[in-house]
PDB file of N, CA, C and O in Angstrom:
ATOM      1  N   UNK A   1      81.476 153.708-118.987  1.00  0.00           N
ATOM      2  CA  UNK A   1      80.412 153.870-118.012  1.00  0.00           C
ATOM      3  C   UNK A   1      80.963 153.547-116.626  1.00  0.00           C
ATOM      4  O   UNK A   1      81.591 152.508-116.425  1.00  0.00           O
ATOM      5  N   UNK A   2      80.724 154.441-115.682  1.00  0.00           N
ATOM      6  CA  UNK A   2      81.226 154.248-114.325  1.00  0.00           C
ATOM      7  C   UNK A   2      80.305 153.359-113.517  1.00  0.00           C
ATOM      8  O   UNK A   2      79.082 153.410-113.647  1.00  0.00           O
ATOM      9  N   UNK A   3      80.923 152.543-112.679  1.00  0.00           N
ATOM     10  CA  UNK A   3      80.099 151.723-111.794  1.00  0.00           C
ATOM     11  C   UNK A   3      79.633 152.584-110.616  1.00  0.00           C
ATOM     12  O   UNK A   3      80.133 153.688-110.402  1.00  0.00           O
ATOM     13  N   UNK A   4      78.683 152.067-109.871  1.00  0.00           N
ATOM     14  CA  UNK A   4      78.094 152.823-108.761  1.00  0.00           C
ATOM     15  C   UNK A   4      79.129 153.131-107.691  1.00  0.00           C
ATOM     16  O   UNK A   4      79.103 154.206-107.091  1.00  0.00           O
ATOM     17  N   UNK A   5      80.047 152.188-107.445  1.00  0.00           N
ATOM     18  CA  UNK A   5      81.067 152.402-106.420  1.00  0.00           C
ATOM     19  C   UNK A   5      81.998 153.549-106.807  1.00  0.00           C
ATOM     20  O   UNK A   5      82.367 154.358-105.955  1.00  0.00           O
ATOM     21  N   UNK A   6      82.375 153.628-108.066  1.00  0.00           N
ATOM     22  CA  UNK A   6      83.247 154.716-108.512  1.00  0.00           C
ATOM     23  C   UNK A   6      82.540 156.057-108.404  1.00  0.00           C
ATOM     24  O   UNK A   6      83.149 157.046-107.995  1.00  0.00           O
ATOM     25  N   UNK A   7      81.275 156.103-108.762  1.00  0.00           N
ATOM     26  CA  UNK A   7      80.518 157.356-108.645  1.00  0.00           C
ATOM     27  C   UNK A   7      80.395 157.767-107.189  1.00  0.00           C
ATOM     28  O   UNK A   7      80.542 158.946-106.868  1.00  0.00           O
ATOM     29  N   UNK A   8      80.125 156.803-106.290  1.00  0.00           N
ATOM     30  CA  UNK A   8      80.016 157.113-104.863  1.00  0.00           C
ATOM     31  C   UNK A   8      81.354 157.607-104.342  1.00  0.00           C
ATOM     32  O   UNK A   8      81.414 158.551-103.555  1.00  0.00           O
ATOM     33  N   UNK A   9      82.437 156.956-104.791  1.00  0.00           N
ATOM     34  CA  UNK A   9      83.765 157.342-104.339  1.00  0.00           C
ATOM     35  C   UNK A   9      84.104 158.764-104.771  1.00  0.00           C
ATOM     36  O   UNK A   9      84.657 159.534-103.986  1.00  0.00           O
ATOM     37  N   UNK A  10      83.777 159.119-106.011  1.00  0.00           N
ATOM     38  CA  UNK A  10      84.045 160.478-106.491  1.00  0.00           C
ATOM     39  C   UNK A  10      83.210 161.510-105.739  1.00  0.00           C
ATOM     40  O   UNK A  10      83.708 162.586-105.410  1.00  0.00           O
ATOM     41  N   UNK A  11      81.953 161.193-105.468  1.00  0.00           N
ATOM     42  CA  UNK A  11      81.091 162.118-104.726  1.00  0.00           C
ATOM     43  C   UNK A  11      81.603 162.298-103.307  1.00  0.00           C
ATOM     44  O   UNK A  11      81.605 163.410-102.779  1.00  0.00           O
ATOM     45  N   UNK A  12      82.039 161.200-102.686  1.00  0.00           N
ATOM     46  CA  UNK A  12      82.554 161.273-101.321  1.00  0.00           C
ATOM     47  C   UNK A  12      83.851 162.084-101.281  1.00  0.00           C
ATOM     48  O   UNK A  12      84.071 162.862-100.353  1.00  0.00           O
ATOM     49  N   UNK A  13      84.704 161.902-102.286  1.00  0.00           N
ATOM     50  CA  UNK A  13      85.954 162.645-102.330  1.00  0.00           C
ATOM     51  C   UNK A  13      85.691 164.137-102.515  1.00  0.00           C
ATOM     52  O   UNK A  13      86.389 164.963-101.927  1.00  0.00           O
ATOM     53  N   UNK A  14      84.702 164.487-103.317  1.00  0.00           N
ATOM     54  CA  UNK A  14      84.367 165.899-103.521  1.00  0.00           C
ATOM     55  C   UNK A  14      83.881 166.528-102.221  1.00  0.00           C
ATOM     56  O   UNK A  14      84.239 167.663-101.905  1.00  0.00           O
ATOM     57  N   UNK A  15      83.064 165.789-101.463  1.00  0.00           N
ATOM     58  CA  UNK A  15      82.582 166.290-100.178  1.00  0.00           C
ATOM     59  C   UNK A  15      83.740 166.460 -99.204  1.00  0.00           C
ATOM     60  O   UNK A  15      83.795 167.451 -98.476  1.00  0.00           O
ATOM     61  N   UNK A  16      84.665 165.507 -99.183  1.00  0.00           N
ATOM     62  CA  UNK A  16      85.819 165.596 -98.286  1.00  0.00           C
ATOM     63  C   UNK A  16      86.689 166.793 -98.641  1.00  0.00           C
ATOM     64  O   UNK A  16      87.190 167.481 -97.751  1.00  0.00           O
ATOM     65  N   UNK A  17      86.872 167.050 -99.937  1.00  0.00           N
ATOM     66  CA  UNK A  17      87.669 168.205-100.350  1.00  0.00           C
ATOM     67  C   UNK A  17      86.993 169.515 -99.958  1.00  0.00           C
ATOM     68  O   UNK A  17      87.670 170.466 -99.567  1.00  0.00           O
ATOM     69  N   UNK A  18      85.665 169.575-100.057  1.00  0.00           N
ATOM     70  CA  UNK A  18      84.941 170.775 -99.644  1.00  0.00           C
ATOM     71  C   UNK A  18      85.122 171.012 -98.154  1.00  0.00           C
ATOM     72  O   UNK A  18      85.281 172.153 -97.722  1.00  0.00           O
ATOM     73  N   UNK A  19      85.098 169.943 -97.364  1.00  0.00           N
ATOM     74  CA  UNK A  19      85.265 170.079 -95.920  1.00  0.00           C
ATOM     75  C   UNK A  19      86.650 170.599 -95.574  1.00  0.00           C
ATOM     76  O   UNK A  19      86.792 171.479 -94.724  1.00  0.00           O
ATOM     77  N   UNK A  20      87.669 170.063 -96.225  1.00  0.00           N
ATOM     78  CA  UNK A  20      89.039 170.518 -95.963  1.00  0.00           C
ATOM     79  C   UNK A  20      89.200 171.972 -96.376  1.00  0.00           C
ATOM     80  O   UNK A  20      89.861 172.747 -95.686  1.00  0.00           O
ATOM     81  N   UNK A  21      88.596 172.343 -97.502  1.00  0.00           N
ATOM     82  CA  UNK A  21      88.680 173.724 -97.964  1.00  0.00           C
ATOM     83  C   UNK A  21      87.999 174.674 -96.973  1.00  0.00           C
ATOM     84  O   UNK A  21      88.518 175.754 -96.694  1.00  0.00           O
ATOM     85  N   UNK A  22      86.845 174.278 -96.445  1.00  0.00           N
ATOM     86  CA  UNK A  22      86.148 175.117 -95.455  1.00  0.00           C
ATOM     87  C   UNK A  22      87.004 175.298 -94.214  1.00  0.00           C
ATOM     88  O   UNK A  22      87.121 176.408 -93.697  1.00  0.00           O
ATOM     89  N   UNK A  23      87.602 174.216 -93.732  1.00  0.00           N
ATOM     90  CA  UNK A  23      88.442 174.307 -92.536  1.00  0.00           C
ATOM     91  C   UNK A  23      89.657 175.176 -92.806  1.00  0.00           C
ATOM     92  O   UNK A  23      90.078 175.940 -91.937  1.00  0.00           O
ATOM     93  N   UNK A  24      90.222 175.070 -93.993  1.00  0.00           N
ATOM     94  CA  UNK A  24      91.378 175.896 -94.367  1.00  0.00           C
ATOM     95  C   UNK A  24      91.021 177.381 -94.307  1.00  0.00           C
ATOM     96  O   UNK A  24      91.757 178.179 -93.725  1.00  0.00           O
ATOM     97  N   UNK A  25      89.894 177.745 -94.908  1.00  0.00           N
ATOM     98  CA  UNK A  25      89.483 179.147 -94.891  1.00  0.00           C
ATOM     99  C   UNK A  25      89.135 179.623 -93.485  1.00  0.00           C
ATOM    100  O   UNK A  25      89.388 180.779 -93.147  1.00  0.00           O
ATOM    101  N   UNK A  26      88.563 178.758 -92.666  1.00  0.00           N
ATOM    102  CA  UNK A  26      88.278 179.133 -91.278  1.00  0.00           C
ATOM    103  C   UNK A  26      89.571 179.454 -90.538  1.00  0.00           C
ATOM    104  O   UNK A  26      89.638 180.433 -89.795  1.00  0.00           O
ATOM    105  N   UNK A  27      90.591 178.637 -90.738  1.00  0.00           N
ATOM    106  CA  UNK A  27      91.881 178.881 -90.081  1.00  0.00           C
ATOM    107  C   UNK A  27      92.519 180.162 -90.611  1.00  0.00           C
ATOM    108  O   UNK A  27      93.084 180.935 -89.838  1.00  0.00           O
ATOM    109  N   UNK A  28      92.433 180.394 -91.919  1.00  0.00           N
ATOM    110  CA  UNK A  28      93.013 181.610 -92.505  1.00  0.00           C
ATOM    111  C   UNK A  28      92.353 182.853 -91.909  1.00  0.00           C
ATOM    112  O   UNK A  28      93.047 183.793 -91.521  1.00  0.00           O
ATOM    113  N   UNK A  29      91.026 182.868 -91.832  1.00  0.00           N
ATOM    114  CA  UNK A  29      90.350 184.038 -91.274  1.00  0.00           C
ATOM    115  C   UNK A  29      90.617 184.183 -89.776  1.00  0.00           C
ATOM    116  O   UNK A  29      90.639 185.299 -89.258  1.00  0.00           O
ATOM    117  N   UNK A  30      90.819 183.071 -89.082  1.00  0.00           N
ATOM    118  CA  UNK A  30      91.159 183.135 -87.662  1.00  0.00           C
ATOM    119  C   UNK A  30      92.529 183.778 -87.477  1.00  0.00           C
ATOM    120  O   UNK A  30      92.711 184.610 -86.588  1.00  0.00           O
ATOM    121  N   UNK A  31      93.483 183.399 -88.306  1.00  0.00           N
ATOM    122  CA  UNK A  31      94.823 183.996 -88.237  1.00  0.00           C
ATOM    123  C   UNK A  31      94.755 185.489 -88.578  1.00  0.00           C
ATOM    124  O   UNK A  31      95.403 186.307 -87.925  1.00  0.00           O
ATOM    125  N   UNK A  32      93.977 185.837 -89.591  1.00  0.00           N
ATOM    126  CA  UNK A  32      93.801 187.255 -89.929  1.00  0.00           C
ATOM    127  C   UNK A  32      93.214 188.020 -88.743  1.00  0.00           C
ATOM    128  O   UNK A  32      93.630 189.141 -88.451  1.00  0.00           O
ATOM    129  N   UNK A  33      92.246 187.405 -88.065  1.00  0.00           N
ATOM    130  CA  UNK A  33      91.630 188.055 -86.904  1.00  0.00           C
ATOM    131  C   UNK A  33      92.650 188.272 -85.791  1.00  0.00           C
ATOM    132  O   UNK A  33      92.668 189.334 -85.168  1.00  0.00           O
ATOM    133  N   UNK A  34      93.492 187.286 -85.538  1.00  0.00           N
ATOM    134  CA  UNK A  34      94.501 187.426 -84.480  1.00  0.00           C
ATOM    135  C   UNK A  34      95.505 188.524 -84.840  1.00  0.00           C
ATOM    136  O   UNK A  34      95.836 189.359 -83.997  1.00  0.00           O
ATOM    137  N   UNK A  35      95.988 188.528 -86.073  1.00  0.00           N
ATOM    138  CA  UNK A  35      96.957 189.545 -86.485  1.00  0.00           C
ATOM    139  C   UNK A  35      96.333 190.937 -86.422  1.00  0.00           C
ATOM    140  O   UNK A  35      96.962 191.881 -85.945  1.00  0.00           O
ATOM    141  N   UNK A  36      95.100 191.064 -86.903  1.00  0.00           N
ATOM    142  CA  UNK A  36      94.434 192.369 -86.862  1.00  0.00           C
ATOM    143  C   UNK A  36      94.220 192.834 -85.422  1.00  0.00           C
ATOM    144  O   UNK A  36      94.367 194.019 -85.123  1.00  0.00           O
ATOM    145  N   UNK A  37      93.874 191.906 -84.533  1.00  0.00           N
ATOM    146  CA  UNK A  37      93.680 192.271 -83.131  1.00  0.00           C
ATOM    147  C   UNK A  37      94.995 192.730 -82.504  1.00  0.00           C
ATOM    148  O   UNK A  37      95.020 193.690 -81.735  1.00  0.00           O
ATOM    149  N   UNK A  38      96.083 192.042 -82.835  1.00  0.00           N
ATOM    150  CA  UNK A  38      97.383 192.434 -82.287  1.00  0.00           C
ATOM    151  C   UNK A  38      97.821 193.804 -82.788  1.00  0.00           C
ATOM    152  O   UNK A  38      98.508 194.537 -82.077  1.00  0.00           O
ATOM    153  N   UNK A  39      97.424 194.148 -84.007  1.00  0.00           N
ATOM    154  CA  UNK A  39      97.792 195.443 -84.575  1.00  0.00           C
ATOM    155  C   UNK A  39      96.800 196.547 -84.207  1.00  0.00           C
ATOM    156  O   UNK A  39      97.007 197.708 -84.558  1.00  0.00           O
ATOM    157  N   UNK A  40      95.733 196.192 -83.509  1.00  0.00           N
ATOM    158  CA  UNK A  40      94.787 197.195 -83.042  1.00  0.00           C
ATOM    159  C   UNK A  40      93.616 197.464 -83.968  1.00  0.00           C
ATOM    160  O   UNK A  40      92.859 198.407 -83.736  1.00  0.00           O
ATOM    161  N   UNK A  41      93.447 196.677 -84.990  1.00  0.00           N
ATOM    162  CA  UNK A  41      92.313 196.848 -85.905  1.00  0.00           C
ATOM    163  C   UNK A  41      91.137 196.017 -85.412  1.00  0.00           C
ATOM    164  O   UNK A  41      90.885 194.923 -85.918  1.00  0.00           O
ATOM    165  N   UNK A  42      90.431 196.535 -84.436  1.00  0.00           N
ATOM    166  CA  UNK A  42      89.373 195.741 -83.797  1.00  0.00           C
ATOM    167  C   UNK A  42      88.207 195.447 -84.732  1.00  0.00           C
ATOM    168  O   UNK A  42      87.604 194.377 -84.643  1.00  0.00           O
ATOM    169  N   UNK A  43      87.879 196.376 -85.629  1.00  0.00           N
ATOM    170  CA  UNK A  43      86.773 196.146 -86.561  1.00  0.00           C
ATOM    171  C   UNK A  43      87.065 195.008 -87.522  1.00  0.00           C
ATOM    172  O   UNK A  43      86.226 194.136 -87.749  1.00  0.00           O
ATOM    173  N   UNK A  44      88.270 195.030 -88.085  1.00  0.00           N
ATOM    174  CA  UNK A  44      88.675 193.962 -89.008  1.00  0.00           C
ATOM    175  C   UNK A  44      88.803 192.641 -88.258  1.00  0.00           C
ATOM    176  O   UNK A  44      88.426 191.588 -88.773  1.00  0.00           O
ATOM    177  N   UNK A  45      89.330 192.700 -87.049  1.00  0.00           N
ATOM    178  CA  UNK A  45      89.487 191.483 -86.256  1.00  0.00           C
ATOM    179  C   UNK A  45      88.122 190.858 -85.960  1.00  0.00           C
ATOM    180  O   UNK A  45      87.964 189.640 -86.041  1.00  0.00           O
ATOM    181  N   UNK A  46      87.153 191.681 -85.623  1.00  0.00           N
ATOM    182  CA  UNK A  46      85.815 191.170 -85.339  1.00  0.00           C
ATOM    183  C   UNK A  46      85.163 190.554 -86.564  1.00  0.00           C
ATOM    184  O   UNK A  46      84.538 189.497 -86.479  1.00  0.00           O
ATOM    185  N   UNK A  47      85.310 191.216 -87.702  1.00  0.00           N
ATOM    186  CA  UNK A  47      84.728 190.695 -88.940  1.00  0.00           C
ATOM    187  C   UNK A  47      85.386 189.384 -89.342  1.00  0.00           C
ATOM    188  O   UNK A  47      84.695 188.434 -89.709  1.00  0.00           O
ATOM    189  N   UNK A  48      86.702 189.319 -89.279  1.00  0.00           N
ATOM    190  CA  UNK A  48      87.412 188.087 -89.635  1.00  0.00           C
ATOM    191  C   UNK A  48      87.073 186.963 -88.665  1.00  0.00           C
ATOM    192  O   UNK A  48      86.960 185.804 -89.064  1.00  0.00           O
ATOM    193  N   UNK A  49      86.913 187.305 -87.403  1.00  0.00           N
ATOM    194  CA  UNK A  49      86.533 186.301 -86.414  1.00  0.00           C
ATOM    195  C   UNK A  49      85.142 185.742 -86.706  1.00  0.00           C
ATOM    196  O   UNK A  49      84.921 184.535 -86.602  1.00  0.00           O
ATOM    197  N   UNK A  50      84.212 186.610 -87.069  1.00  0.00           N
ATOM    198  CA  UNK A  50      82.860 186.145 -87.415  1.00  0.00           C
ATOM    199  C   UNK A  50      82.867 185.256 -88.655  1.00  0.00           C
ATOM    200  O   UNK A  50      82.169 184.243 -88.699  1.00  0.00           O
ATOM    201  N   UNK A  51      83.652 185.631 -89.655  1.00  0.00           N
ATOM    202  CA  UNK A  51      83.745 184.813 -90.866  1.00  0.00           C
ATOM    203  C   UNK A  51      84.347 183.450 -90.536  1.00  0.00           C
ATOM    204  O   UNK A  51      83.868 182.423 -91.018  1.00  0.00           O
ATOM    205  N   UNK A  52      85.397 183.440 -89.715  1.00  0.00           N
ATOM    206  CA  UNK A  52      86.027 182.173 -89.323  1.00  0.00           C
ATOM    207  C   UNK A  52      85.030 181.290 -88.581  1.00  0.00           C
ATOM    208  O   UNK A  52      84.981 180.082 -88.812  1.00  0.00           O
ATOM    209  N   UNK A  53      84.241 181.880 -87.696  1.00  0.00           N
ATOM    210  CA  UNK A  53      83.251 181.112 -86.934  1.00  0.00           C
ATOM    211  C   UNK A  53      82.197 180.505 -87.869  1.00  0.00           C
ATOM    212  O   UNK A  53      81.841 179.336 -87.725  1.00  0.00           O
ATOM    213  N   UNK A  54      81.711 181.282 -88.806  1.00  0.00           N
ATOM    214  CA  UNK A  54      80.701 180.784 -89.753  1.00  0.00           C
ATOM    215  C   UNK A  54      81.269 179.640 -90.590  1.00  0.00           C
ATOM    216  O   UNK A  54      80.613 178.613 -90.762  1.00  0.00           O
ATOM    217  N   UNK A  55      82.476 179.809 -91.108  1.00  0.00           N
ATOM    218  CA  UNK A  55      83.083 178.761 -91.927  1.00  0.00           C
ATOM    219  C   UNK A  55      83.340 177.495 -91.117  1.00  0.00           C
ATOM    220  O   UNK A  55      83.196 176.388 -91.636  1.00  0.00           O
ATOM    221  N   UNK A  56      83.720 177.651 -89.847  1.00  0.00           N
ATOM    222  CA  UNK A  56      83.947 176.487 -88.999  1.00  0.00           C
ATOM    223  C   UNK A  56      82.642 175.734 -88.755  1.00  0.00           C
ATOM    224  O   UNK A  56      82.630 174.503 -88.766  1.00  0.00           O
ATOM    225  N   UNK A  57      81.555 176.451 -88.539  1.00  0.00           N
ATOM    226  CA  UNK A  57      80.253 175.802 -88.336  1.00  0.00           C
ATOM    227  C   UNK A  57      79.820 175.078 -89.612  1.00  0.00           C
ATOM    228  O   UNK A  57      79.296 173.966 -89.551  1.00  0.00           O
ATOM    229  N   UNK A  58      80.038 175.707 -90.762  1.00  0.00           N
ATOM    230  CA  UNK A  58      79.710 175.050 -92.029  1.00  0.00           C
ATOM    231  C   UNK A  58      80.553 173.779 -92.190  1.00  0.00           C
ATOM    232  O   UNK A  58      80.047 172.753 -92.646  1.00  0.00           O
ATOM    233  N   UNK A  59      81.837 173.848 -91.818  1.00  0.00           N
ATOM    234  CA  UNK A  59      82.693 172.670 -91.865  1.00  0.00           C
ATOM    235  C   UNK A  59      82.141 171.555 -90.984  1.00  0.00           C
ATOM    236  O   UNK A  59      82.094 170.399 -91.403  1.00  0.00           O
ATOM    237  N   UNK A  60      81.724 171.896 -89.769  1.00  0.00           N
ATOM    238  CA  UNK A  60      81.182 170.878 -88.868  1.00  0.00           C
ATOM    239  C   UNK A  60      79.915 170.241 -89.432  1.00  0.00           C
ATOM    240  O   UNK A  60      79.732 169.027 -89.341  1.00  0.00           O
ATOM    241  N   UNK A  61      79.047 171.056 -90.012  1.00  0.00           N
ATOM    242  CA  UNK A  61      77.813 170.528 -90.601  1.00  0.00           C
ATOM    243  C   UNK A  61      78.146 169.582 -91.750  1.00  0.00           C
ATOM    244  O   UNK A  61      77.575 168.495 -91.839  1.00  0.00           O
ATOM    245  N   UNK A  62      79.060 169.981 -92.629  1.00  0.00           N
ATOM    246  CA  UNK A  62      79.451 169.113 -93.737  1.00  0.00           C
ATOM    247  C   UNK A  62      80.107 167.823 -93.246  1.00  0.00           C
ATOM    248  O   UNK A  62      79.895 166.757 -93.824  1.00  0.00           O
ATOM    249  N   UNK A  63      80.899 167.919 -92.186  1.00  0.00           N
ATOM    250  CA  UNK A  63      81.544 166.724 -91.638  1.00  0.00           C
ATOM    251  C   UNK A  63      80.509 165.750 -91.086  1.00  0.00           C
ATOM    252  O   UNK A  63      80.613 164.544 -91.310  1.00  0.00           O
ATOM    253  N   UNK A  64      79.511 166.262 -90.366  1.00  0.00           N
ATOM    254  CA  UNK A  64      78.464 165.392 -89.811  1.00  0.00           C
ATOM    255  C   UNK A  64      77.651 164.762 -90.937  1.00  0.00           C
ATOM    256  O   UNK A  64      77.345 163.571 -90.887  1.00  0.00           O
ATOM    257  N   UNK A  65      77.302 165.542 -91.943  1.00  0.00           N
ATOM    258  CA  UNK A  65      76.550 165.000 -93.086  1.00  0.00           C
ATOM    259  C   UNK A  65      77.383 163.925 -93.777  1.00  0.00           C
ATOM    260  O   UNK A  65      76.856 162.880 -94.159  1.00  0.00           O
ATOM    261  N   UNK A  66      78.663 164.174 -93.935  1.00  0.00           N
ATOM    262  CA  UNK A  66      79.530 163.196 -94.585  1.00  0.00           C
ATOM    263  C   UNK A  66      79.607 161.901 -93.789  1.00  0.00           C
ATOM    264  O   UNK A  66      79.601 160.812 -94.363  1.00  0.00           O
ATOM    265  N   UNK A  67      79.679 162.018 -92.467  1.00  0.00           N
ATOM    266  CA  UNK A  67      79.723 160.810 -91.639  1.00  0.00           C
ATOM    267  C   UNK A  67      78.438 159.996 -91.759  1.00  0.00           C
ATOM    268  O   UNK A  67      78.487 158.768 -91.826  1.00  0.00           O
ATOM    269  N   UNK A  68      77.293 160.670 -91.786  1.00  0.00           N
ATOM    270  CA  UNK A  68      76.023 159.957 -91.908  1.00  0.00           C
ATOM    271  C   UNK A  68      75.873 159.327 -93.289  1.00  0.00           C
ATOM    272  O   UNK A  68      75.339 158.225 -93.416  1.00  0.00           O
ATOM    273  N   UNK A  69      76.341 160.020 -94.319  1.00  0.00           N
ATOM    274  CA  UNK A  69      76.257 159.461 -95.673  1.00  0.00           C
ATOM    275  C   UNK A  69      77.200 158.285 -95.836  1.00  0.00           C
ATOM    276  O   UNK A  69      76.912 157.352 -96.586  1.00  0.00           O
ATOM    277  N   UNK A  70      78.337 158.325 -95.128  1.00  0.00           N
ATOM    278  CA  UNK A  70      79.305 157.249 -95.210  1.00  0.00           C
ATOM    279  C   UNK A  70      78.739 155.957 -94.623  1.00  0.00           C
ATOM    280  O   UNK A  70      79.003 154.873 -95.143  1.00  0.00           O
ATOM    281  N   UNK A  71      77.960 156.066 -93.538  1.00  0.00           N
ATOM    282  CA  UNK A  71      77.379 154.898 -92.880  1.00  0.00           C
ATOM    283  C   UNK A  71      76.238 154.303 -93.685  1.00  0.00           C
ATOM    284  O   UNK A  71      75.989 153.100 -93.613  1.00  0.00           O
ATOM    285  N   UNK A  72      75.548 155.129 -94.446  1.00  0.00           N
ATOM    286  CA  UNK A  72      74.370 154.654 -95.182  1.00  0.00           C
ATOM    287  C   UNK A  72      74.729 153.873 -96.416  1.00  0.00           C
ATOM    288  O   UNK A  72      73.842 153.411 -97.135  1.00  0.00           O
TER     289      UNK A  72
END
């Protein structure tokens, strides 16, 4: 049986991993957008840029939620 601290620690670690994964995908789509823009694929660049922006905002929201949960 896990103690409450271990359960909290595992939940916090899962949230931290989700945040890192979101930031990773945001950076990947940003790089795709830059490469596509340099090659002249404006449609793909715009779509990848929008996806990167959405993932970055989701990352920020998860980071703020994680900070508030950490203090509580």
